[in-house]
C-alpha positions in Angstrom: 65.7 -85.3 -61.9 69.0 -83.5 -62.5 72.2 -85.6 -63.1 75.2 -84.1 -61.3 78.5 -85.5 -62.6 81.2 -85.0 -60.0 84.9 -84.9 -61.0 87.8 -84.4 -58.7 90.5 -82.0 -60.0 93.6 -83.3 -61.7 96.8 -83.8 -59.7 98.3 -80.6 -58.1 101.8 -80.1 -57.0 100.8 -80.7 -53.3 98.9 -83.8 -54.3 102.1 -85.1 -55.7 104.0 -84.3 -52.5 101.1 -85.6 -50.3 100.4 -82.3 -48.6 97.1 -81.1 -47.2 95.8 -78.2 -49.4 92.5 -77.0 -48.0 91.9 -73.4 -49.3 95.5 -73.0 -50.5 95.5 -72.3 -54.2 97.9 -74.8 -55.8 98.5 -75.4 -59.5 98.1 -78.5 -61.5 101.1 -80.6 -62.4 101.8 -81.7 -66.0 100.2 -85.0 -65.0 97.2 -83.1 -63.7 96.8 -81.3 -67.0 97.0 -84.6 -68.9 94.3 -86.0 -66.5 92.1 -83.0 -67.2 92.5 -83.6 -71.0 91.6 -87.3 -70.5 88.6 -86.3 -68.5 87.5 -84.0 -71.4 87.9 -86.8 -73.8 85.5 -88.9 -71.8 82.8 -86.3 -72.4 83.1 -86.5 -76.2 79.8 -88.3 -76.5 78.1 -86.8 -73.5 75.8 -83.8 -73.6 76.4 -81.3 -70.8 74.1 -78.3 -69.9 76.7 -76.5 -67.8 80.0 -76.8 -66.0 80.7 -75.6 -62.5 83.8 -75.7 -60.4 85.4 -74.6 -57.2 87.2 -71.3 -57.7 90.5 -72.8 -56.6 92.7 -73.1 -59.7 93.4 -76.8 -59.5 89.6 -77.4 -59.9 88.9 -74.4 -62.1 91.6 -75.2 -64.7 90.5 -78.9 -64.8 86.9 -77.7 -65.4 88.1 -75.2 -68.1 89.7 -77.9 -70.1 86.5 -79.9 -70.1 84.3 -76.9 -70.7 86.4 -75.7 -73.7 85.9 -79.0 -75.4 82.1 -78.6 -75.1 81.9 -74.9 -76.0 80.8 -74.0 -72.4 82.0 -71.6 -69.8 82.9 -72.4 -66.3 80.9 -71.1 -63.4 83.5 -70.8 -60.6 81.8 -71.3 -57.2 83.7 -70.7 -53.9 81.2 -72.8 -51.9 82.6 -75.9 -53.8 86.0 -75.5 -52.2 87.8 -78.2 -50.2 87.5 -78.1 -46.4 89.7 -75.4 -44.8 92.3 -77.3 -42.9 93.7 -74.1 -41.2 97.2 -74.7 -39.8 97.5 -78.1 -41.4 97.7 -76.6 -44.9 101.0 -77.6 -46.5 101.7 -80.4 -44.0 102.3 -84.0 -44.9 100.8 -86.7 -42.7 104.1 -87.3 -41.0 104.5 -83.6 -40.2 100.9 -83.3 -38.9 101.4 -86.3 -36.7 104.7 -84.9 -35.3 103.3 -81.4 -34.7 99.7 -82.3 -33.6 99.8 -85.9 -32.3 96.4 -85.6 -30.5 94.8 -83.9 -33.5 96.2 -86.5 -35.8 94.7 -89.2 -33.8 91.4 -87.3 -33.8 91.6 -87.0 -37.6 92.2 -90.8 -38.0 89.0 -91.4 -36.0 87.0 -89.3 -38.5 87.1 -85.8 -36.9 89.1 -82.7 -37.6 92.7 -82.7 -36.5 93.0 -78.9 -36.8 91.5 -76.5 -34.2 91.3 -73.6 -36.7 90.0 -73.7 -40.2 86.6 -75.4 -40.8 84.7 -78.4 -39.5 83.6 -81.2 -41.8 80.0 -80.3 -41.0 80.6 -76.7 -42.1 82.2 -77.8 -45.3 79.4 -80.3 -46.0 76.7 -77.7 -45.4 78.1 -75.2 -47.8 78.9 -77.7 -50.5 75.5 -79.4 -50.4 73.8 -76.1 -50.5 75.8 -75.2 -53.6 75.1 -78.5 -55.3 71.3 -78.1 -54.6 71.4 -74.5 -56.0 73.1 -75.8 -59.2 70.6 -78.7 -59.5 67.7 -76.2 -59.2 69.1 -74.0 -61.9 69.4 -77.0 -64.3 66.3 -79.0 -63.5 66.2 -82.1 -65.6 69.6 -81.5 -67.1 73.1 -82.9 -66.8 75.8 -80.8 -65.1 79.5 -81.3 -64.5 80.8 -80.1 -61.1 84.6 -80.2 -60.7 85.6 -80.0 -57.0 87.8 -81.6 -54.4 88.2 -84.9 -52.6 86.6 -83.7 -49.4 83.7 -81.8 -51.0 82.9 -84.7 -53.3 82.9 -87.1 -50.4 80.4 -84.8 -48.6 78.1 -85.1 -51.5 78.4 -88.9 -51.7 77.8 -89.1 -47.9 74.6 -87.1 -48.2 73.4 -89.2 -51.2 73.8 -92.3 -49.2 72.1 -90.9 -46.1 75.3 -90.9 -44.0 77.0 -88.1 -42.0 80.3 -87.0 -43.4 82.4 -88.2 -40.5 81.1 -91.8 -40.8 81.6 -91.7 -44.6 85.2 -90.6 -44.2 85.8 -93.8 -42.3 84.1 -95.9 -44.9 85.3 -94.5 -48.2 88.7 -93.2 -49.1 89.0 -89.9 -51.0 88.4 -90.2 -54.8 91.5 -90.3 -56.9 92.4 -87.2 -59.0 90.2 -86.7 -62.1 87.9 -89.5 -61.1 84.3 -89.1 -62.3 81.2 -90.1 -60.3 77.5 -89.2 -60.3 74.6 -88.3 -58.0 71.2 -87.1 -58.9 69.0 -84.4 -57.4 65.2 -84.4 -57.3 62.8 -82.3 -55.3 65.7 -80.7 -53.4 67.1 -84.1 -52.4 70.5 -85.6 -53.5 70.4 -89.3 -54.2 72.4 -92.2 -55.5 69.4 -93.5 -57.3 70.0 -92.0 -60.8 68.2 -93.3 -63.8 70.4 -95.8 -65.5 70.1 -94.2 -68.9 71.8 -91.2 -67.5 74.9 -93.2 -66.5 77.5 -95.2 -68.5 78.6 -98.6 -67.3 81.6 -97.3 -65.3 79.4 -94.8 -63.4 76.9 -97.6 -62.6 79.6 -99.8 -61.2 81.0 -96.9 -59.2 77.6 -96.3 -57.6 77.3 -99.9 -56.7 80.8 -99.8 -55.2 79.8 -96.9 -52.9 76.6 -98.6 -51.8 78.6 -101.7 -50.9 81.2 -99.6 -49.0 78.4 -98.0 -47.0 77.5 -101.4 -45.6 81.0 -102.2 -44.3 82.3 -101.3 -40.8 84.3 -98.1 -40.5 88.1 -98.0 -40.5 90.5 -95.2 -39.7 89.8 -92.2 -41.8 91.9 -91.3 -44.8 
């Protein structure tokens, strides 16, 4: 069993202004850099076999700060990127609702609001394939993957046996620099990690996601 520790990147400038980012390569804010340093401190007593990240700088720089503290290099992986939101990139929610009212309503119901870019299924497929490749390369190890809110949510959905659209309506996106975990065994991603591989916070986080999966869906966020 391979333990995959998932961390969302630190705050970017467009996180701070509440704008969709998608594939747009935005930098971390000063707060985001502090969050990355705090994430690195959390790994002080944790052994890591490798560190992977999306190639977008908000994830890569977050990962580099953690990896440096462990004497590791970062393996930048484009397939871990956020969903490509196409023409919605750079928009706030209010701007998207004003420019694309039908699409915005579709997005609230769990679908894609944009007609260009990428579907959530396409994003999920590439992210899950990347995580499974990483797990196979580090069989039995513990790996940190630094990615994005959407890509991490796709991994959690798969681990819980849910489709990504349903999970978007059940669980809001992970806050910046939040750490969570899944495990991989025999090519399957699961929430059922061995407890000795997780600290108390991660165990509580897993229980929170399992409970959320039992609740009725709400508008997506």
